[in-house]
C-alpha positions in Angstrom: -4.9 -6.3 12.4 -2.8 -6.1 15.5 -2.7 -2.9 17.5 1.0 -3.0 16.8 0.2 -1.2 13.6 2.1 -2.7 10.7 0.3 -0.7 8.0 2.4 1.0 5.4 0.7 4.4 5.8 1.5 4.6 9.5 5.2 3.7 9.0 8.2 5.9 9.5 9.2 5.5 5.9 5.8 6.6 4.6 5.9 9.7 6.7 9.3 10.6 5.3 8.1 10.0 1.8 5.0 12.3 2.2 7.3 15.0 3.7 9.2 14.9 0.4 5.9 15.5 -1.4 5.2 18.5 0.7 3.1 17.1 3.6 3.9 17.8 7.2 3.6 15.1 9.9 2.3 15.3 13.4 2.1 12.3 15.7 -0.3 11.7 18.6 2.0 9.9 21.0 -0.4 9.2 23.9 -1.5 6.2 21.8 0.7 3.1 21.4 1.7 3.0 18.7 1.7 6.7 17.9 -0.7 7.8 15.3 0.6 9.8 12.3 -1.5 12.6 11.0 -0.6 14.1 7.6 -1.2 17.8 6.8 -1.0 19.5 3.4 -1.0 23.3 3.4 -3.0 25.1 0.7 -1.8 28.7 0.3 -4.4 31.3 1.4 -7.1 28.7 2.1 -5.8 26.5 5.0 -5.0 22.8 4.9 -6.3 19.3 4.3 -5.6 16.6 6.8 -5.6 12.8 6.4 -5.3 10.0 8.9 -4.6 6.7 7.1 -5.0 3.3 8.6 -4.4 4.2 12.3 -4.4 1.3 14.8 -7.0 3.4 16.7 -8.9 6.5 15.7 -7.6 9.5 17.8 -10.0 11.2 20.3 -12.4 13.5 18.4 -11.3 16.5 20.5 -7.7 15.8 19.5 -8.7 15.7 15.8 -10.6 19.0 16.2 -7.7 20.6 17.9 -5.2 19.8 15.1 -7.8 20.8 12.5 -8.3 24.2 14.2 -4.5 24.6 14.5 -4.0 24.2 10.8 -7.2 25.8 9.6 -8.3 22.5 8.0 -10.8 22.5 5.2 -11.5 18.8 6.0 -10.1 15.8 7.8 -10.3 12.4 6.1 -9.9 9.1 8.1 -9.3 5.8 6.4 -9.6 3.3 9.2 -8.8 -0.4 9.8 -11.5 -2.6 11.1 -10.7 -2.3 14.8 -10.4 1.5 14.5 -13.9 1.7 13.0 -15.3 -0.4 15.9 -13.7 1.9 18.4 -15.3 4.9 16.6 -18.7 3.1 16.8 -18.2 2.7 20.6 -17.4 6.3 21.0 -20.2 7.8 19.0 -22.6 5.1 17.6 -21.6 5.6 14.0 -24.0 4.6 11.3 -24.2 5.5 7.6 -27.3 7.6 8.3 -26.1 9.3 11.5 -22.8 11.2 11.4 -20.8 11.3 14.6 -19.1 14.5 15.7 -19.4 15.8 12.1 -17.8 12.7 10.5 -19.7 10.9 7.8 -19.0 8.2 5.2 -17.0 9.4 2.2 -17.4 7.7 -1.2 -14.0 8.6 -2.6 -11.3 6.6 -0.8 -7.6 7.5 -1.4 -6.4 4.0 -0.4 -7.5 0.6 -1.6 -10.5 -0.5 0.5 -10.1 -4.2 -0.1 -6.9 -6.2 -0.3 -5.3 -9.6 -0.2 -2.8 -10.9 2.4 -0.7 -14.0 2.2 0.2 -15.6 5.5 3.9 -16.2 5.4 3.9 -18.3 8.6 2.9 -21.3 6.4 5.5 -23.7 5.0 6.7 -23.2 1.5 4.9 -26.4 0.6 1.6 -25.1 2.0 2.0 -21.8 0.2 2.6 -23.6 -3.1 -0.5 -25.8 -2.6 -2.6 -22.7 -1.9 -1.8 -21.2 -5.4 -4.4 -21.6 -8.0 -3.7 -24.3 -10.6 -3.1 -21.6 -13.2 -0.5 -19.9 -11.1 1.4 -23.1 -10.5 1.3 -24.0 -14.2 2.5 -20.4 -15.1 5.4 -20.5 -12.6 6.5 -23.9 -14.1 6.3 -22.4 -17.7 8.4 -19.4 -16.6 10.9 -21.8 -15.0 11.1 -23.8 -18.3 12.3 -20.6 -20.0 15.2 -20.4 -17.5 14.2 -16.9 -16.4 16.4 -15.4 -13.6 15.0 -13.4 -10.7 17.3 -11.1 -8.7 16.7 -8.9 -5.7 18.3 -5.6 -4.8 18.3 -3.9 -1.4 18.6 -0.2 -0.9 22.2 0.9 -0.2 23.8 -2.1 -1.7 25.7 -2.2 -5.0 23.5 -2.3 -8.1 20.4 -0.9 -6.3 20.1 2.4 -8.1 20.6 0.8 -11.5 18.0 -1.7 -10.6 15.6 1.0 -9.5 16.2 2.9 -12.7 15.5 -0.2 -14.8 12.4 -0.9 -12.8 11.1 2.6 -13.4 11.6 2.2 -17.1 9.4 -1.0 -17.0 6.8 0.8 -14.8 6.5 3.7 -17.3 6.0 1.2 -20.1 3.4 -0.7 -18.1 1.6 2.5 -17.2 1.5 3.6 -20.9 0.1 0.1 -21.9 -2.5 -0.1 -19.2 -3.3 3.6 -19.1 -2.4 4.5 -15.5 -0.3 7.4 -14.3 3.2 6.8 -13.1 5.4 9.4 -11.3 8.9 10.3 -12.5 12.1 8.6 -11.4 12.8 11.3 -8.7 9.6 10.5 -7.0 10.3 6.7 -7.0 13.8 7.3 -5.7 12.4 9.5 -2.9 10.1 6.6 -1.8 13.1 4.2 -1.9 15.3 6.6 0.1 12.5 7.1 2.7 12.3 3.4 3.4 16.0 2.7 3.0 16.8 -0.9 3.9 13.1 -1.7 4.0 12.9 -1.2 0.2 13.6 -4.1 -2.2 13.6 -4.2 -5.9 13.0 -7.5 -7.7 13.8 -7.9 -11.4 13.3 -10.8 -13.9 15.9 -11.3 -16.6 15.5 -13.6 -19.7 18.8 -15.4 -18.8 22.1 -14.9 -17.1 23.7 -13.3 -20.2 21.1 -10.7 -20.8 21.0 -7.8 -18.3 17.8 -6.1 -19.7 14.9 -7.0 -17.3 11.5 -8.0 -18.5 9.5 -7.7 -15.3 10.0 -6.2 -11.8 8.4 -5.2 -8.5 9.1 -2.8 -5.7 8.4 -4.2 -2.2 8.3 -2.2 1.0 8.6 -3.6 4.5 7.0 -2.2 7.6 6.1 -3.2 11.1 7.6 -3.6 14.5 10.1 -6.1 13.2 11.0 -4.5 9.9 14.6 -5.0 8.8 15.8 -1.6 9.9 15.0 -2.4 13.5 17.5 -5.4 13.4 15.1 -7.7 15.4 16.3 -11.2 15.9 13.1 -12.8 17.0 10.5 -13.9 14.5 7.3 -12.3 16.0 5.8 -11.9 12.6 4.3 -8.5 13.2 5.8 -7.0 10.0 4.2 -6.9 6.6 5.7 -6.8 3.1 3.8 -4.6 0.6 3.8 -5.6 -3.0 3.7 -1.9 -3.8 4.5 -1.5 -7.6 4.8 -4.1 -10.3 5.7 -3.9 -14.0 6.5 -6.0 -17.1 7.0 -5.5 -20.8 5.4 -7.6 -23.6 8.3 -10.1 -23.6 7.9 -10.6 -19.9 4.1 -11.2 -20.2 4.6 -13.8 -23.0 7.2 -15.6 -20.9 5.0 -15.6 -17.7 7.6 -13.5 -15.9 5.1 -11.9 -13.5 4.4 -15.4 -12.1 7.9 -16.5 -11.4 8.5 -12.9 -10.0 5.7 -13.3 -7.5 6.6 -16.8 -6.4 10.3 -15.8 -5.8 9.2 -12.7 -3.8 7.1 -14.9 -1.6 10.0 -17.4 -1.1 12.6 -14.7 -0.4 10.4 -12.6 2.0 9.5 -15.8 3.9 13.0 -17.2 4.0 15.2 -14.1 4.5 13.2 -11.5 6.3 12.6 -12.4 10.0 9.6 -10.8 11.5 7.6 -10.4 8.2 4.5 -12.4 8.7 2.4 -11.3 5.8 2.6 -10.2 2.2 0.0 -7.7 1.1 -1.1 -7.1 -2.5 -2.1 -3.5 -2.1 -5.6 -3.5 -3.3 -8.3 -5.3 -5.4 -11.7 -4.5 -6.8 -14.2 -3.5 -4.2 -17.9 -3.6 -5.3 -18.7 -0.8 -2.8 -16.6 1.6 -4.8 -17.3 1.6 -8.6 -14.0 3.5 -9.3 -12.1 0.3 -8.4 -13.6 -1.6 -11.4 -10.5 -0.7 -13.5 -8.5 -3.0 -11.2 -10.3 -6.1 -12.4 -7.2 -7.4 -14.3 -4.9 -6.9 -11.3 -7.5 -8.6 -9.1 -7.7 -11.8 -11.2 -3.9 -12.1 -10.9 -3.7 -11.3 -7.2 -6.4 -13.9 -6.3 -4.3 -16.7 -7.7 -1.8 -16.6 -4.8 -4.0 -18.1 -2.0 -4.3 -15.1 0.3 -7.1 -14.0 2.5 -9.3 -11.1 1.3 -9.6 -8.2 3.8 -12.2 -5.4 3.6 -11.6 -2.1 5.2 -14.4 0.2 6.4 -15.4 3.1 4.1 -13.5 6.3 4.7 -14.9 9.0 7.0 -14.7 12.7 6.4 -15.5 15.9 8.4 -15.7 19.2 6.6 -14.7 22.2 8.6 -15.9 24.7 6.0 -19.5 24.7 4.7 -18.5 25.8 1.2 -16.0 22.9 0.9 -18.8 20.5 1.9 -21.1 22.0 -0.6 -18.5 21.8 -3.3 -17.9 18.1 -2.7 -21.6 17.4 -2.6 -22.1 19.2 -6.0 -19.1 17.3 -7.5 -20.6 14.0 -6.5 -24.0 14.9 -7.9 -22.5 15.9 -11.2 -20.5 12.7 -11.4 -23.5 10.5 -10.7 -25.8 12.6 -13.0 
């Protein structure tokens, strides 16, 4: 990853979204880019702090200062590769030897392994990189004359499309047994990213306006659309953030034509977006990701590179909190 941080969790939009959820945001601006730190107050107890995917890990003394200011119970860091390397240089981190109180944490909040598709390749190269099954499935979906439409925040039809997508997302969550937030939360996320939020929907044909699959894509990076850059420096990333389909969509291979059209549109119409990230796959280091096996099979069909992030790091600032987490893990394993 470039030091020009393009990660979703360090973006302006993500900060605004977390503020809607009750987090406050502080930024360490002596780093370029600035590093966003998220703080959640817990009445009568203090706060919890998370630093997610920073381009660099802030100085330990700065972390301790902010932790003391907010009476933090713990600080959790989920680094990228180069940030972890910098931390090793500062303190010689190893799994057996905590540095400045930080130690590995076995419960990541973010996906620790993901897939990125390089959009600097030609459309022909991208197509050839798909698995044979993906190509066949796209062709099958095309034979059913499915229609894919995209909707940008602020343009006519966006809110209706977002509502339709949320309905599909709730149906998918019920079928696959995962939690989905309410529409107000989804809308808050879209409003936080504004023109860097896109909804894609798949329709059975031009005459039926009831979608059968959809996706929410978020854009971020130094050349995201809201910055109105004209040069294609390819520092931005599109995040395949939520996806959904109903049974009809699954039978008609709608998720495949949806994914292929997203790749083509982001590549062709979003200058500065150099990668498409799939937002997480199974990671053998963390057994809790085993439930993502179905998603992982699908995501690996699109020819991207797999990226592994370091394990999270955590520092407890209250001994009782550390003891509670240790006991919880022991009970879970036992």
